[in-house]
N, CA, C and O atoms as a MOPAC input file, in Angstrom:
PM7 MOZYME 1SCF
protein

 N     90.21200 1   107.31800 1    79.19600 1
 C     89.40400 1   107.59200 1    78.97000 1
 C     88.65700 1   106.26500 1    80.27900 1
 O     88.10100 1   106.50300 1    81.35100 1
 N     88.88700 1   105.20900 1    79.76100 1
 C     88.58000 1   103.83900 1    80.34300 1
 C     88.76000 1   103.65800 1    81.93000 1
 O     88.02100 1   103.31700 1    82.85400 1
 N     90.07700 1   104.04700 1    81.79800 1
 C     90.36700 1   104.19200 1    83.54500 1
 C     90.19900 1   104.63000 1    83.89500 1
 O     90.11300 1   104.31900 1    85.08300 1
 N     89.76400 1   106.48600 1    83.42400 1
 C     88.87900 1   107.56400 1    84.88100 1
 C     87.79300 1   106.62700 1    85.16400 1
 O     87.64100 1   106.26000 1    86.32900 1
 N     86.75600 1   106.04600 1    83.92900 1
 C     85.86200 1   105.76200 1    84.06500 1
 C     85.67700 1   104.44500 1    85.22300 1
 O     84.60300 1   104.41500 1    85.82400 1
 N     86.45600 1   103.63300 1    85.45900 1
 C     86.75200 1   103.03000 1    85.52600 1
 C     87.21400 1   102.97700 1    87.91400 1
 O     86.82800 1   102.29600 1    88.86300 1
 N     88.29900 1   104.29100 1    87.67600 1
 C     88.57200 1   104.66300 1    88.81000 1
 C     86.56700 1   105.42400 1    89.27900 1
 O     85.96000 1   104.90500 1    90.21600 1
 N     86.04000 1   106.36300 1    88.61900 1
 C     84.94200 1   107.13400 1    88.98700 1
 C     83.91100 1   105.76800 1    89.68100 1
 O     83.22700 1   105.95600 1    90.68700 1
 N     83.95600 1   104.37300 1    88.92600 1
 C     82.60200 1   103.23600 1    89.38500 1
 C     83.44800 1   103.01700 1    91.05200 1
 O     83.06100 1   103.06800 1    92.21900 1
 N     84.55800 1   102.79900 1    90.47700 1
 C     85.29300 1   102.07600 1    91.61700 1
 C     84.95600 1   103.36600 1    93.17500 1
 O     84.68900 1   103.01600 1    94.32500 1
 N     85.02700 1   104.11300 1    92.91200 1
 C     85.04700 1   105.46000 1    94.24600 1
 C     83.70500 1   105.28800 1    94.60500 1
 O     83.32700 1   105.63700 1    95.72300 1
 N     82.90000 1   104.76500 1    93.74700 1
 C     81.82400 1   105.24900 1    94.13900 1
 C     81.25000 1   104.15700 1    95.23000 1
 O     80.55400 1   104.18300 1    96.24500 1
 N     81.78100 1   103.41300 1    94.61800 1
 C     81.76600 1   101.52100 1    95.14600 1
 C     81.80800 1   101.58300 1    96.68900 1
 O     80.99900 1   101.44700 1    97.60700 1
 N     83.61700 1   101.95300 1    96.50100 1
 C     83.73300 1   102.57400 1    97.93200 1
 C     83.90700 1   103.33600 1    98.87100 1
 O     84.53500 1   103.10500 1    99.90300 1
 N     83.05900 1   104.81400 1    98.39900 1
 C     82.98600 1   105.61500 1    99.27500 1
 C     81.02500 1   105.03500 1    99.52200 1
 O     80.50000 1   104.97500 1   100.63400 1
 N     80.56000 1   104.81400 1    98.67600 1
 C     78.79700 1   104.72400 1    99.73500 1
 C     79.73700 1   103.32800 1   100.36900 1
 O     80.44200 1   103.94900 1   101.16400 1
 N     80.08400 1   102.17200 1   100.48000 1
 C     80.41000 1   101.44200 1   100.96800 1
 C     81.39400 1   101.61900 1   102.85500 1
 O     81.52100 1   101.21200 1   104.01000 1
 N     81.81600 1   102.59900 1   101.74800 1
 C     83.38400 1   103.40500 1   103.24200 1
 C     82.78500 1   104.56800 1   103.93300 1
 O     83.19400 1   104.76100 1   105.07800 1
 N     82.09800 1   105.19700 1   103.56900 1
 C     81.32900 1   106.30000 1   104.44100 1
 C     80.01400 1   105.36300 1   105.48700 1
 O     79.70700 1   105.76900 1   106.60800 1
 N     79.45300 1   104.24400 1   104.92600 1
 C     78.48000 1   104.24200 1   105.66100 1
 C     78.98100 1   103.60300 1   106.79100 1
 O     78.58400 1   103.68200 1   107.95400 1
 N     80.23000 1   102.72700 1   106.14300 1
 C     80.87500 1   102.02500 1   107.19500 1
 C     81.86100 1   102.55000 1   108.66700 1
 O     81.99100 1   102.20200 1   109.84100 1
 N     82.19400 1   103.18300 1   108.09800 1
 C     83.84100 1   104.25200 1   108.87900 1
 C     82.99700 1   105.11000 1   109.85000 1
 O     82.05100 1   105.85400 1   109.58800 1
 N     83.62800 1   104.79300 1   111.14300 1
 C     83.34900 1   106.16800 1   112.04400 1
 C     84.37700 1   106.38100 1   112.97200 1
 O     85.25600 1   105.55600 1   112.72200 1
 N     84.73200 1   107.17000 1   114.03500 1
 C     85.39100 1   107.05000 1   114.18800 1
 C     85.88900 1   105.90700 1   115.83800 1
 O     86.79500 1   106.12900 1   116.64200 1
 N     85.18700 1   105.09100 1   115.82700 1
 C     85.38300 1   104.58400 1   116.51100 1
 C     86.15300 1   103.24600 1   115.99200 1
 O     86.87700 1   102.42800 1   116.55700 1
 N     85.64000 1   103.40200 1   114.57400 1
 C     86.55400 1   102.06700 1   112.97600 1
 C     87.95700 1   102.73700 1   112.96200 1
 O     89.02100 1   102.13900 1   113.12100 1
 N     87.86800 1   103.48300 1   112.84300 1
 C     89.03500 1   104.05100 1   112.63700 1
 C     90.09600 1   103.91800 1   113.56400 1
 O     89.70600 1   104.19400 1   114.69900 1
 N     91.50800 1   103.54200 1   113.50000 1
 C     92.60700 1   104.38600 1   114.54200 1
 C     93.49900 1   104.48700 1   113.73000 1
 O     93.41900 1   104.16800 1   112.54300 1
 N     94.84300 1   105.13700 1   114.52800 1
 C     95.62500 1   106.08400 1   113.73600 1
 C     96.63500 1   105.37600 1   113.49000 1
 O     97.10800 1   104.93000 1   114.53600 1
 N     97.08600 1   105.12300 1   112.74900 1
 C     97.83400 1   104.46400 1   111.93600 1
 C     99.33900 1   105.54200 1   112.19600 1
 O     99.23400 1   106.76800 1   112.20600 1
 N    100.63300 1   104.84700 1   112.38400 1
 C    101.42900 1   105.11000 1   112.72700 1
 C    102.24300 1   105.68800 1   111.01800 1
 O    101.96000 1   105.27100 1   109.89500 1
 N    103.06200 1   106.52600 1   111.32600 1
 C    103.58100 1   106.58300 1   109.68100 1
 C    104.44900 1   106.14800 1   109.52500 1
 O    104.86100 1   106.70200 1   108.50500 1
 N    105.21100 1   105.39600 1   109.84900 1
 C    106.01900 1   103.71300 1   110.02700 1
 C    104.78000 1   103.14300 1   109.22000 1
 O    104.64000 1   103.09600 1   107.99800 1
 N    104.13800 1   102.83000 1   109.96300 1
 C    103.06700 1   101.17900 1   109.22900 1
 C    102.84500 1   101.96500 1   108.38500 1
 O    103.87800 1   101.94300 1   107.71600 1
 N    102.03900 1   102.82100 1   107.84800 1
 C    101.29200 1   104.01700 1   106.73900 1
 C    102.44400 1   103.56000 1   105.26300 1
 O    102.08400 1   103.27500 1   104.12100 1
 N    104.15200 1   103.64100 1   105.92400 1
 C    105.33900 1   103.51700 1   105.02400 1
 C    105.30700 1   101.89800 1   104.26600 1
 O    105.03600 1   101.46300 1   103.14700 1
 N    105.60700 1   101.50800 1   105.16200 1
 C    105.32100 1   100.46500 1   104.97400 1
 C    104.55600 1    99.13700 1   104.24100 1
 O    104.85200 1    98.06000 1   103.72300 1
 N    103.49800 1    99.87300 1   104.52500 1
 C    102.02000 1    99.10300 1   103.50100 1
 C    101.90400 1    99.90900 1   102.50200 1
 O    100.79700 1    99.83800 1   101.96900 1
 N    102.89000 1   100.92800 1   101.87000 1
 C    102.17900 1   101.70800 1   100.60100 1
 C    103.57100 1   101.49900 1   100.31400 1
 O    103.92300 1   102.11500 1    99.30800 1
 N    104.52900 1   100.79300 1   100.90200 1
 C    106.19200 1   100.27000 1   100.38500 1
 C    105.52700 1    98.99000 1    99.84300 1
 O    105.85200 1    98.71700 1    98.68700 1
 N    104.37000 1    97.86800 1   100.64300 1
 C    104.31300 1    96.64900 1    99.77700 1
 C    102.99400 1    96.59400 1    99.08500 1
 O    102.48800 1    95.54900 1    98.67700 1
 N    102.41000 1    97.91200 1    98.96500 1
 C    101.07300 1    97.71700 1    98.15700 1
 C    101.98200 1    98.16800 1    96.46300 1
 O    101.39800 1    97.78900 1    95.44800 1
 N    103.16900 1    98.84400 1    96.30100 1
 C    104.08800 1    99.59900 1    94.87700 1
 C    104.99800 1    98.66000 1    94.98600 1
 O    105.75400 1    98.90900 1    94.04700 1
 N    105.33300 1    97.90700 1    95.43300 1
 C    106.72100 1    96.33800 1    95.80800 1
 C    106.48100 1    95.14500 1    94.43200 1
 O    107.28600 1    94.61000 1    93.66900 1
 N    105.24900 1    95.07300 1    94.54400 1
 C    104.42300 1    94.34500 1    93.14000 1
 C    103.40700 1    94.36500 1    91.99200 1
 O    102.24000 1    94.67300 1    92.23800 1
 N    103.72900 1    94.10500 1    90.95800 1
 C    102.20700 1    95.32300 1    90.10100 1
 C    100.51000 1    94.30800 1    90.60600 1
 O     99.36100 1    94.55700 1    90.24200 1
 N    100.92000 1    93.38400 1    91.36600 1
 C     99.14800 1    92.79900 1    91.61000 1
 C     99.61200 1    92.11700 1    93.24000 1
 O    100.38700 1    91.17000 1    93.37100 1
 N     98.79600 1    93.00000 1    94.61400 1
 C     99.24100 1    93.05800 1    96.02200 1
 C     97.43900 1    91.98900 1    96.45400 1
 O     96.33800 1    92.30700 1    96.00400 1
 N     97.67700 1    90.95500 1    97.26100 1
 C     96.28700 1    91.09400 1    97.88900 1
 C     96.95000 1    90.71300 1    99.13200 1
 O     97.87500 1    89.97300 1    99.46800 1
 N     96.24800 1    91.38000 1    99.59500 1
 C     95.91600 1    90.72000 1   101.40300 1
 C     94.82500 1    90.02300 1   101.69500 1
 O     93.69900 1    90.01700 1   101.19900 1
 N     95.30500 1    89.44600 1   102.55700 1
 C     94.10500 1    88.04800 1   102.81700 1
 C     94.50200 1    87.54700 1   104.09300 1
 O     95.36800 1    87.71900 1   104.95100 1
 N     93.39500 1    86.78500 1   103.82300 1
 C     93.90900 1    85.63400 1   105.81900 1
 C     94.07800 1    84.16300 1   104.92300 1
 O     93.45200 1    83.70600 1   103.96700 1
 N     94.84100 1    83.83600 1   105.44900 1
 C     96.28500 1    82.75300 1   105.71900 1
 C     97.35500 1    82.69600 1   103.77200 1
 O     98.50100 1    83.13600 1   103.85700 1
 N     97.01500 1    82.31200 1   102.64800 1
 C     98.37200 1    82.69900 1   101.92100 1
 C     97.21000 1    81.46200 1   100.48400 1
 O     96.47000 1    80.49700 1   100.67900 1
 N     97.61600 1    82.17500 1    99.23200 1
 C     96.80100 1    80.83400 1    98.01500 1
 C     96.98600 1    79.52600 1    98.32500 1
 O     96.04700 1    78.73000 1    98.29100 1
 N     98.16900 1    79.19100 1    98.64600 1
 C     97.75900 1    77.40300 1    98.72500 1
 C     96.83700 1    77.10500 1    99.84000 1
 O     96.12200 1    76.12200 1    99.65000 1
 N     96.63200 1    77.97600 1   101.40300 1
 C     95.85300 1    77.62400 1   102.21900 1
 C     94.49800 1    78.57900 1   102.49800 1
 O     93.85000 1    78.30700 1   103.50900 1
 N     94.05100 1    79.66600 1   101.66400 1
 C     93.61600 1    80.60300 1   102.13500 1
 C     92.73100 1    80.61200 1   103.45900 1
 O     91.95400 1    79.69000 1   103.21100 1
 N     92.45400 1    80.99300 1   104.44800 1
 C     91.57900 1    81.36500 1   105.74400 1
 C     90.68600 1    81.49400 1   106.10700 1
 O     90.45300 1    81.53500 1   107.31500 1
 N     89.50700 1    81.65400 1   104.86400 1
 C     87.93700 1    82.34200 1   104.47000 1
 C     87.69600 1    82.70800 1   102.99700 1
 O     88.43000 1    83.10600 1   102.09300 1
 N     86.54000 1    82.45500 1   103.08700 1
 C     86.25400 1    81.86200 1   101.40500 1
 C     86.31000 1    83.27400 1   100.62500 1
 O     86.60500 1    83.14900 1    99.43600 1
 N     86.06000 1    84.72700 1   101.11300 1
 C     86.25300 1    85.67000 1   100.65400 1
 C     87.57100 1    85.86200 1   100.09200 1
 O     87.73000 1    86.50900 1    99.05700 1
 N     88.93000 1    85.10100 1   101.00100 1
 C     89.86900 1    85.19400 1   100.41900 1
 C     90.53300 1    84.07500 1    99.48700 1
 O     91.53500 1    84.30600 1    98.81000 1
 N     90.00200 1    83.07500 1    99.51300 1
 C     89.61600 1    81.84800 1    98.53000 1
 C     88.99500 1    82.50200 1    97.42000 1
 O     90.01500 1    83.08000 1    97.04400 1
 N     88.04500 1    82.89900 1    96.52500 1
 C     87.43300 1    83.30400 1    96.07400 1
 C     88.45200 1    84.62100 1    95.17800 1
 O     88.39100 1    84.59800 1    93.94800 1
 N     88.93100 1    85.20700 1    95.54500 1
 C     89.78800 1    86.52500 1    95.25500 1
 C     90.93100 1    85.64300 1    94.37100 1
 O     91.12400 1    85.90700 1    93.18500 1
 N     91.79900 1    84.37800 1    95.19200 1
 C     93.05000 1    84.07100 1    94.74100 1
 C     92.18700 1    82.71000 1    93.20100 1
 O     92.68500 1    82.56800 1    92.08400 1
 N     91.24000 1    82.17000 1    93.57300 1
 C     90.45200 1    81.51300 1    92.41400 1
 C     90.48900 1    82.90500 1    90.81200 1
 O     90.87900 1    82.76000 1    89.65400 1
 N     90.01500 1    83.86700 1    91.38700 1
 C     90.02800 1    84.78600 1    90.54300 1
 C     91.21200 1    85.25700 1    90.06700 1
 O     91.35000 1    85.34400 1    88.84700 1
 N     92.05800 1    85.56500 1    90.77200 1
 C     93.15900 1    85.37400 1    89.67600 1
 C     93.94700 1    84.58700 1    88.96400 1
 O     94.34700 1    84.68400 1    87.80400 1
 N     94.12300 1    83.80000 1    89.78500 1
 C     94.47500 1    82.34500 1    88.87000 1
 C     94.22100 1    82.14600 1    87.92700 1
 O     94.77000 1    81.34400 1    87.17100 1
 N     93.13900 1    82.96000 1    87.67500 1
 C     92.07000 1    82.27800 1    86.19700 1
 C     93.37500 1    83.34800 1    85.21600 1
 O     93.02100 1    83.46600 1    84.04200 1
 N     94.13400 1    83.75700 1    85.39600 1
 C     94.60500 1    85.05800 1    85.05500 1
 C     96.59100 1    84.83900 1    84.75100 1
 O     97.50100 1    85.46200 1    84.20500 1
 N     96.37900 1    83.48400 1    85.55800 1
 C     98.22000 1    83.20000 1    85.23200 1
 C     99.03800 1    84.07900 1    85.62500 1
 O    100.10000 1    83.97500 1    85.01200 1
 N     99.02500 1    85.33600 1    86.76300 1
 C     99.66600 1    86.32700 1    86.98800 1
 C    100.96800 1    85.36900 1    86.80300 1
 O    100.87000 1    84.14600 1    86.91000 1
 N    102.23200 1    86.04800 1    86.50600 1
 C    103.18900 1    85.68700 1    87.03900 1
 C    104.23400 1    85.51300 1    88.03200 1
 O    105.08200 1    86.18800 1    87.44900 1
 N    104.93400 1    85.04600 1    89.29200 1
 C    105.40000 1    84.89900 1    90.76900 1
 C    105.59200 1    86.40100 1    90.67300 1
 O    104.91300 1    87.17900 1    91.34300 1
 N    106.46100 1    86.76000 1    89.88800 1
 C    107.16400 1    87.95800 1    89.58700 1
 C    106.42000 1    89.41600 1    89.72600 1
 O    106.88700 1    90.48000 1    90.13400 1
 N    105.23300 1    89.13500 1    89.29400 1
 C    104.32200 1    89.76100 1    89.24900 1
 C    103.34100 1    90.51600 1    90.48900 1
 O    102.87300 1    91.64300 1    90.64800 1
 N    103.32200 1    89.31100 1    91.20300 1
 C    102.21700 1    88.66900 1    92.64100 1
 C    102.84800 1    88.62400 1    93.86800 1
 O    103.76700 1    87.81400 1    93.99300 1
 N    102.53000 1    89.35700 1    94.84000 1
 C    102.18900 1    89.17500 1    95.96200 1
 C    101.22500 1    88.81900 1    96.88200 1
 O    100.10900 1    89.12300 1    96.46100 1
 N    101.19900 1    88.11200 1    98.35400 1
 C    100.33000 1    88.06700 1    98.39500 1
 C    101.03900 1    88.50500 1    99.98400 1
 O    102.21300 1    88.44700 1   100.35000 1
 N     99.76800 1    88.96500 1   100.73800 1
 C    100.01100 1    88.67500 1   102.51700 1
 C     99.55400 1    88.52800 1   103.49000 1
 O     99.21800 1    89.66600 1   103.81700 1
 N     99.21300 1    87.71700 1   104.43200 1
 C     98.61800 1    87.43100 1   105.46900 1
 C     98.20200 1    87.93300 1   106.32900 1
 O     98.98500 1    88.09500 1   107.26600 1
 N     97.02500 1    88.35800 1   106.46300 1
 C     96.93300 1    89.49600 1   108.10100 1
 C     97.14800 1    88.82900 1   109.06000 1
 O     97.93100 1    89.08900 1   109.97300 1
 N     96.12700 1    87.43700 1   108.87700 1
 C     96.72500 1    86.63700 1   110.44400 1
 C     97.93500 1    86.58500 1   111.02600 1
 O     98.01400 1    86.17100 1   112.18200 1
 N     98.88800 1    86.92800 1   110.43900 1
 C    100.20500 1    86.39000 1   110.69100 1
 C    100.94100 1    88.45300 1   111.79900 1
 O    102.04700 1    88.73100 1   112.26300 1
 N     99.70000 1    89.23700 1   111.74400 1
 C    100.74400 1    90.56500 1   111.71800 1
 C     98.99400 1    91.07300 1   112.29100 1
 O     97.96000 1    90.94800 1   111.63500 1
 N     99.10300 1    91.50300 1   113.33600 1
 C     97.63000 1    91.94900 1   113.84500 1
 C     98.05600 1    93.43000 1   113.39400 1
 O     97.23300 1    93.89200 1   112.60400 1
 N     99.07900 1    94.26500 1   113.67300 1
 C     99.29900 1    95.86900 1   113.07700 1
 C     98.81300 1    95.75800 1   111.92400 1
 O     97.81500 1    96.40900 1   111.61400 1
 N     99.54100 1    94.74600 1   110.88700 1
 C     98.98400 1    95.29100 1   109.24000 1
 C     97.93100 1    94.67000 1   109.05200 1
 O     97.09700 1    95.22400 1   108.33500 1
 N     97.70100 1    93.70200 1   109.46300 1
 C     95.49400 1    93.11900 1   109.79000 1
 C     94.44300 1    94.36900 1   110.56100 1
 O     93.29600 1    94.09100 1   110.91200 1
 N     95.04600 1    95.74000 1   110.74400 1
 C     94.34500 1    96.47700 1   111.61500 1
 C     94.92000 1    97.41000 1   110.26600 1
 O     94.31900 1    97.48200 1   109.19400 1
 N     95.50400 1    97.72000 1   110.40800 1
 C     96.48600 1    98.66400 1   109.38100 1
 C     96.12200 1    98.67100 1   107.75800 1
 O     96.49700 1    99.78900 1   107.40500 1
 N     95.85900 1    98.34300 1   107.19200 1
 C     95.48400 1    97.77300 1   105.84800 1
 C     94.26200 1    98.69800 1   105.64100 1
 O     94.24600 1    99.75100 1   105.00400 1
 N     93.07900 1    98.01000 1   106.40400 1
 C     91.89700 1    98.27800 1   106.34600 1
 C     92.36600 1   100.24800 1   106.44500 1
 O     92.73200 1   100.72000 1   105.36800 1
 N     92.32900 1   101.27800 1   107.72700 1
 C     92.61500 1   101.95600 1   107.67400 1
 C     93.23900 1   102.95200 1   107.17700 1
 O     93.22600 1   104.17900 1   107.27600 1
 N     94.33200 1   101.37000 1   106.07200 1
 C     95.16400 1   102.65900 1   104.94700 1
 C     94.78800 1   102.63000 1   103.80000 1
 O     95.42800 1   103.34900 1   103.03300 1
 N     93.48800 1   101.71600 1   103.13500 1
 C     92.65600 1   102.23100 1   102.33500 1
 C     90.99800 1   102.52200 1   102.28200 1
 O     90.13800 1   102.49700 1   101.40200 1
 N     91.05500 1   102.93700 1   104.33700 1
 C     89.72900 1   102.66800 1   104.40300 1
 C     88.56100 1   102.36300 1   103.82500 1
 O     87.54500 1   102.92100 1   103.41100 1
 N     89.26400 1   100.77200 1   103.98100 1
 C     88.26700 1    99.52500 1   103.78900 1
 C     88.20800 1    98.89100 1   104.78700 1
 O     89.20800 1    98.83300 1   105.50100 1
 N     87.02700 1    98.22100 1   105.14600 1
 C     86.60300 1    97.49800 1   106.13500 1
 C     87.15000 1    96.37700 1   106.18500 1
 O     87.80300 1    96.05300 1   107.17700 1
 N     87.03500 1    95.77400 1   105.40000 1
 C     87.26000 1    93.83500 1   104.95700 1
 C     88.31000 1    93.59600 1   104.88000 1
 O     89.10700 1    94.49600 1   105.14600 1
 N     88.81900 1    92.26800 1   104.47700 1
 C     90.04300 1    91.81100 1   103.89900 1
 C     88.93200 1    90.62800 1   103.55000 1
 O     87.97400 1    90.21400 1   104.20400 1
 N     89.54300 1    90.19300 1   102.02800 1
 C     90.64200 1    90.66000 1   101.34500 1
 C     90.66200 1    92.03000 1   100.50300 1
 O     89.60500 1    92.38000 1    99.97800 1
 N     92.10200 1    93.02300 1   100.30800 1
 C     91.93900 1    93.67900 1    99.00100 1
 C     93.12600 1    93.52800 1    98.82800 1
 O     94.11600 1    93.19500 1    99.48000 1
 N     92.68900 1    94.03700 1    97.14200 1
 C     93.64300 1    93.49100 1    95.94200 1
 C     93.99200 1    95.41900 1    95.55200 1
 O     93.20100 1    96.36300 1    95.54500 1
 N     95.43800 1    95.37800 1    95.28300 1
 C     95.99200 1    95.87100 1    94.86000 1
 C     96.49700 1    96.10400 1    93.43400 1
 O     97.36800 1    95.27400 1    93.17700 1
 N     96.24300 1    96.99700 1    92.34400 1
 C     96.58700 1    96.77400 1    91.05100 1
 C     97.99600 1    97.85300 1    91.22400 1
 O     98.02800 1    98.73300 1    92.08400 1
 N     98.88300 1    97.65100 1    90.45300 1
 C    100.29800 1    98.89200 1    90.37100 1
 C     99.98700 1   100.04300 1    91.25000 1
 O     99.98600 1   101.24900 1    91.00000 1
 N     99.68500 1    99.29700 1    92.49600 1
 C     99.14200 1   100.25300 1    93.76200 1
 C     98.55100 1   100.67800 1    94.39400 1
 O     98.63400 1   100.78100 1    95.61800 1
 N     97.46200 1   101.18900 1    93.35400 1
 C     96.19100 1   101.38500 1    93.16600 1
 C     94.77600 1    99.97400 1    94.10000 1
 O     94.49000 1    98.83100 1    93.74400 1
 N     94.34200 1   100.67000 1    95.10200 1
 C     93.21500 1   100.14300 1    95.67800 1
 C     92.25600 1    99.28800 1    94.81700 1
 O     91.40300 1   100.07000 1    94.40000 1
 N     92.06000 1    98.31900 1    94.46100 1
 C     90.67000 1    97.86100 1    93.81700 1
 C     89.88000 1    97.45000 1    94.25300 1
 O     88.78800 1    97.99600 1    94.09500 1
 N     89.99300 1    96.21100 1    95.07900 1
 C     88.69100 1    96.72700 1    96.11300 1
 C     88.69600 1    94.86300 1    97.10800 1
 O     89.55500 1    93.98100 1    97.07900 1
 N     87.47800 1    94.91400 1    97.79200 1
 C     87.48900 1    93.39700 1    98.08600 1
 C     87.02500 1    92.79600 1    97.61900 1
 O     86.50600 1    93.49900 1    96.75200 1
 N     86.49100 1    91.11300 1    97.32900 1
 C     86.24700 1    90.15600 1    96.97100 1
 C     85.18200 1    90.70800 1    96.16300 1
 O     85.55400 1    90.65600 1    94.99100 1
 N     84.16400 1    91.15500 1    96.24400 1
 C     82.75200 1    91.47000 1    95.65300 1
 C     83.39900 1    92.65200 1    94.52600 1
 O     82.95100 1    92.01900 1    93.57000 1
 N     83.83700 1    93.41600 1    94.09600 1
 C     84.21500 1    94.01500 1    93.72100 1
 C     85.66500 1    93.41200 1    92.43700 1
 O     85.93100 1    93.79100 1    91.29600 1
 N     86.29200 1    92.37200 1    93.32700 1
 C     87.07100 1    91.71800 1    92.54300 1
 C     86.53000 1    90.87600 1    91.19000 1
 O     86.64800 1    90.76200 1    89.97000 1
 N     86.00300 1    90.49500 1    92.11200 1
 C     84.54400 1    89.26000 1    91.48400 1
 C     83.65400 1    90.12000 1    90.77900 1
 O     83.30900 1    89.61000 1    89.71300 1
 N     83.14000 1    91.28400 1    91.00000 1
 C     82.15600 1    91.58800 1    89.62600 1
 C     83.13800 1    92.61300 1    88.83500 1
 O     82.55300 1    93.46400 1    88.16600 1
 N     84.63200 1    92.64000 1    88.82800 1
 C     85.09600 1    93.07400 1    87.50400 1
 C     85.54900 1    92.31200 1    86.89200 1
 O     86.01900 1    92.54500 1    85.77800 1
 N     85.53400 1    90.66900 1    87.69800 1
 C     86.22300 1    89.65400 1    87.05500 1
 C     84.91600 1    88.88300 1    85.99600 1
 O     85.12100 1    88.10700 1    85.06300 1
 N     83.90000 1    89.26500 1    86.37400 1
 C     82.82100 1    89.46500 1    85.80500 1
 C     82.45300 1    89.67900 1    84.24400 1
 O     82.23200 1    88.97300 1    83.26000 1
 N     82.50000 1    90.74400 1    84.49900 1
 C     82.65000 1    92.36100 1    83.18300 1
 C     83.55700 1    92.33400 1    82.61300 1
 O     83.50900 1    92.84300 1    81.49400 1
 N     85.05300 1    91.63700 1    83.15300 1
 C     85.72200 1    91.67800 1    82.04300 1
 C     86.76700 1    93.09200 1    82.47900 1
 O     87.91000 1    93.27800 1    82.06000 1
 N     86.32400 1    93.59900 1    83.02400 1
 C     87.74100 1    95.11000 1    83.89100 1
 C     88.83400 1    94.76900 1    84.59300 1
 O     89.79700 1    95.44600 1    84.95500 1
 N     88.51700 1    93.43200 1    84.76600 1
 C     89.58700 1    93.13600 1    85.61100 1
 C     90.79200 1    92.76500 1    85.05800 1
 O     91.81000 1    92.86200 1    85.74300 1
 N     90.84000 1    92.34500 1    83.89700 1
 C     91.84600 1    91.23400 1    83.03900 1
 C     91.89900 1    92.36400 1    82.27500 1
 O     92.86500 1    92.17800 1    81.53500 1
 N     91.40800 1    93.45400 1    82.02000 1
 C     91.65900 1    95.42400 1    80.83500 1
 C     92.74500 1    95.48600 1    82.16300 1
 O     93.95600 1    95.55100 1    81.95600 1
 N     92.29200 1    95.46300 1    83.26400 1
 C     93.12000 1    96.20500 1    84.05800 1
 C     94.08100 1    95.85700 1    84.78100 1
 O     94.80600 1    96.45000 1    85.58000 1
 N     93.96600 1    94.31700 1    84.23100 1
 C     95.89400 1    94.08500 1    85.08100 1
 C     96.40200 1    93.81200 1    82.95000 1
 O     97.56200 1    94.22300 1    82.95100 1
 N     96.09000 1    93.39200 1    81.49300 1
 C     96.59800 1    94.27800 1    80.23300 1
 C     97.10700 1    95.35500 1    80.80600 1
 O     98.23300 1    95.31300 1    81.30200 1
 N     96.26200 1    96.60800 1    80.82100 1
 C     96.66800 1    97.79500 1    80.69200 1
 C     98.03800 1    98.08700 1    81.41500 1
 O     98.75700 1    98.96000 1    80.92900 1
 N     98.38100 1    97.51700 1    82.37000 1
 C     99.40800 1    97.59900 1    83.65200 1
 C    100.65600 1    96.67000 1    83.36200 1
 O    101.62900 1    96.56000 1    84.10900 1
 N    100.45700 1    95.96900 1    82.06300 1
 C    101.13100 1    95.25500 1    82.07700 1
 C    101.55000 1    93.92600 1    82.91600 1
 O    102.64100 1    93.36700 1    83.02300 1
 N    100.18600 1    93.61100 1    83.51000 1
 C    100.90900 1    91.83100 1    84.41500 1
 C    100.76900 1    90.95900 1    83.72100 1
 O    101.60100 1    90.05700 1    83.62700 1
 N     99.40800 1    91.01700 1    82.89000 1
 C     99.13800 1    90.26900 1    81.96200 1
 C     99.18900 1    90.05200 1    80.58300 1
 O     99.51400 1    91.16200 1    80.16300 1
 N     99.06800 1    89.29800 1    79.59100 1
 C     99.59900 1    90.18200 1    77.99200 1
 C     98.11300 1    90.41800 1    76.96700 1
 O     97.34000 1    89.48900 1    76.73200 1
 N     97.96200 1    91.51700 1    76.55700 1
 C     96.61600 1    91.41100 1    76.20200 1
 C     96.05200 1    90.31300 1    75.47000 1
 O     96.77300 1    89.86000 1    74.58100 1
 N     95.01900 1    89.82500 1    75.62600 1
 C     94.55100 1    89.26100 1    74.53000 1
 C     94.52100 1    89.45000 1    73.09300 1
 O     94.41600 1    90.54600 1    72.54200 1
 N     94.64300 1    88.03100 1    72.36300 1
 C     93.98000 1    88.87300 1    70.78900 1
 C     92.89600 1    88.78600 1    70.28300 1
 O     92.11300 1    87.87000 1    70.53300 1
 N     92.63500 1    89.88100 1    69.35700 1
 C     90.72700 1    89.62900 1    69.42900 1
 C     91.49200 1    88.94400 1    67.96300 1
 O     90.80300 1    88.37500 1    67.11500 1

């Protein structure tokens, strides 16, 4: 129940922003090979972050913010992977088309697109991100 409500809430956020920013000039046609590589990347680890820079040296404030949010959960390294989009132009443009989200960073949990820095921050503040990570076994459930 909570998960479907969360998906609905996130879908409304994404569709509102996404539809207003998307246009034919924004979209490029992602090759099937690139789409397959990105799909493999988002499902390789339970938590995947496409960012500018790396966790030790983020190259933008939004990426730094999401790294700080995620660091609050002490996610084990074997459950968390980052990709520096500044090192690969095809990835930088391709991930935007793949998710239909125009900005970096982009957070994925269990292969599902969660959102960018604004949504990650909102979910962190409301407790939804912690719940999502617990539901997918990324972090242990907090004892009540």
